[in-house]
N, C-alpha and C positions, 0 to 999 in steps of 0.2 A: 306669716308663713311658719308653719311648725317645722321642727328639725327634720322630721320624716319627709314632709312635703318638699323641703329644700333639697334633700339628698336625691329624691326621685327626679325632680325637675332638672337638677344640675348634672345628672349622670345619664338618666334614661331618655330624656327628651332632646338631648343635643345630638340628634342624628346627623351623621356626616362628620362628626368629630370623634377622634379616638382618645379615650381616657387612658393616659399613661400611668398616672400616679395620683392618689388622694392623700394629701398631707394633713396635718392637724388643722390648717386653715385654708390652704390653697389646693385647688385641683389643677392638674397639668394635662393639657391636651396636645396631641401632635397636630401640627399644621402641614409642615413639609420637612425636607431634610435639613433645612437651615433655621427653622423657627418653631416656637412653641406658643401656646396660649396659656397664660396663668389666670385662673379665675379665683378671685378672692371672695370667699364665702363669709357668712356671718357667724361661723363657728368660733367658739372660744376654747382655748387650751390654757391650762395652768399646771405647772409641775409636770409638763409633758403628757398630760391626759386631756382628752377632749371632754368638755362639760356637756351635760344633757340639754343645756339651755343655749340660746343664741342671743346676740346683741343686734337688734335690727339696725341695718345701715352701716354696721361696722366694716363690712367688706368694702363699701364705697369710700369710707374714710381712709382705710389702709391703702387702697389702690391710688387714691388721689394724692395722699401724702407722699407715697413712694415716688410718684411722678414729679411732685414738687421738688423732692430732694435729689432725684436723679438729675433734674435740670440744674439745680443749684451746685452740684458737684461734678458736672460733666467736664469742666476744665481741669479738674484734678486727675480724674481717671475715667476711662471709657466704661460704659455700663451696657447692659444687655437690652435696654429699652428700644423698641422699634415704634410702637404706636399704642395709645390708650383710647383713641376714638374708634369705637366699633364700626362706625360708618365708613372708615377708611381701611378696614381690615378685609381679608379675603371673604368671598361669598359664603363659604362654609361657616363663617363666624357671623356675618351680617344677618343671615337668615334667622339667627337666634337673638337679635338685638334686644328684644323685650326682656330676656333673662340676663343678658351679658353686659348691657350698657352700664357704665359706671363702675364695674367691678372686674374688668378684664384688661390684661396687658399682653400685647404681642411682643415676644422677646426673641433674641437670638439664642440658638441652642449653645449651651456651654457645658464643659466638663467641670462639675463642681469640685472645689477643694474639700476634702473630707475632714474639715474642721470649721468651727465657728470662731470668729475673731471678736472677742469681747473686749471692749475698751472701757475702762473705768476712770472717771475723773473725781469721783466722790466715794466715800466708804459706806456702801449700803448693800442691802440684800444678802446674798450668799457670801459676798466679799467681807461684809461686816461680821458675819458668823465665823468665817475662817480666821479673820484677824483676831477676834476675841480668844480663839483657841491657840493660835500659833504665832501671832504677831506678824504674819505675812499673808500674801495672797498669791497662790500659784508660783511660789518661789521668789516673789518680790518681797524683800524685807522692808517693813514700814516702820516709821518712828514709833516709839512707845507712847501710850497715853492718848491716842487719837480718839475722838468722840464719834458716836454714830452719825453718819452722813457728813462727816468732815470732808472738806475739800482736800484732795491729795496735792502734794507739792507739784506733781506733774502727772498727766494721765499715764496709766499702765495698761499693758496688754495682758489679758488673762484668758487665753483660748480654752476651748472645750471641744469634745468630740461631737460628731453629728450622729446622734442615736436614732435608730428607726422609731417610727411612731409607736407610742406606748412604752418606750424604754427611756431611761434618764440619761441626759448628757453627763459626761464626766470631765472634770477639770484636767487641763494639760499644762505641764510646765513648758517653757520655751524649748528646751532640748527635745522633749517629747513631740512638740509641734514640728520641729525640724525633721525629726525621724519620720513623722507621719506623711508630710507633704514635700519633704526635701528642703535642704538648708537654703538654697537660693530662693525658692518660691516663698518659704516661710519668712525670710528676711524682707523680701520685697512686699509681700502682702501685709506683714506686720507694720511696716513703715507707712504704707498707704492707709491702713486702718487707723493709725494714730493721727495722720494728717487729715483724713476725712472727719474723724471725730472733732478735732480742734476747729476745723472749718465750720462744721454744723453747730458746735457749741457756741462759737462766737456769734453766728447769725441768730441762733435761738435767744441768746442773752440780750441781743439788741432789741428783741421783742418782749423782754421781761421774763424769759423762760430759761431755766437751768436744764441742760442736757446732762444728767448725772452719769449715765452709762448707756452703752448700746451694744447690740450684737450685729456684726457685719459679716456678710458672706461673699466669697469670691469664687469665680470659675475661670476657665481658660476658653477663649474663643480664638481659634486659629493660633493657639499657643500664647495668646496675649492675655495678661491678667485683666479681669473684667469684674466690675461690681454687679452682683446678681441678687435675685430674690427680692426681698423688701429692704428698705433702708430708712432708718430714723423714724419708724412708726411707733405709736404707743404700744404695739405688741412687742417690738424688738428693742425698745428704749425706755428709759426711766426719765420722766419729765416732772420738774417741780416749778413752782412759782418763785421767781427771784425775790419778789417783795416779801414773801412769807417765809423765806428760808432762814433756818437757824440750826446750827449743828447741835448735837446732843439729844436729838429726838428724831422719830420717824416723821417724814414730810408728807404733806397732802399731795397725792400724785395725780397727774393727768395721763394715766396709763392703766394697764391691767393689774397694777399692784392692789387696787381696790378689790379685785376678785381674789387675788392671792391671800390678802389679809382676812377676808371673810372665810375662805376655806381653812386657813390656819386656826381659826377659832372653833372649828369642828374637830371631831375625833377621827377624821378621815386619814387613812394610812397612805395617801398619795398613790394608790393603785386604782386602776379602772375597776368598776365605774366610779365616777366622781359624784358627789352628792348634789342635790338640787339646792340652789341658793335662793334666798328671799328675793322677790320681785324688785324690791327697792334697791338691792345691791346691784342687780343687773341694770336698772334704770340709771342709777348714779354713775355707773361705769360708762353707759352709753352717753350720758350728758358730757362726761369728761373727754371722751373720744372726739365728739363733735367740737367741744370747746377748744381743745389743743389744735385741731385743724383750723378753726377760725383765727386763733391767735397767730399761728405760724404763717398761714397762707393769705389771711385777710378775707376769706370767703368760705362758702359751703362746698362740700364735695359735689361734683357733678354726677 
């Protein structure tokens, strides 16, 4: 399916469903006053820009992995998940089962917190870049002399803004986060973000995988803090092989770092439009998405 065909089919052919928002990867449809439908497409974003190419089946991987992790973390914090089986969804959704099966999640409506809660257990990515310049990340002073991808003494919270599509997220200090969402909510959400990360990291490590860092999003459902959006997917997280891990170098990732690395080798200015990547880069990323799903869940996405 070409990108253009996918966009037409996912927006114009879903009669009976009202498109509320098209994100970088997910399309959000209104169902009723209490629920929404999240449709996870095969779109790929990097550096907050949507690429001209797609990764076939990526939406099914992200949808299935989020379901897996929502189930695994439900005892820690409530989440917005209602149903992932299209056959059990309202008729307005079931009538489009051919398009929506495997990539759709019925969720409770929530008021999203206007911040992303990024938890880092290892020194990588933009955190490594900032550490090299300042010796700290988002106000967290770190010991001198740490190597690239070094494990931190304890996970740290490094929040960021939630920028509109096409714009770049900006780092937030903890005081800035408190000012943005309120001190009480920031404290509670920050504590849950760290607890969720530690829980998922322990489970992943038991399967031979390091969860190096992740982005977590929260919302309020009836004023109750709720885990929303996606969770611990290879789009929102950095996954490494524990067997192959060694500090002091970049790791071989099971996530979209493959895409980021390929883009970084071009002269692209990180503004839309993004360049077209070689087919082998897209295929390698696809293989890694499916592989991390198999390792973590023990099976293929449905």
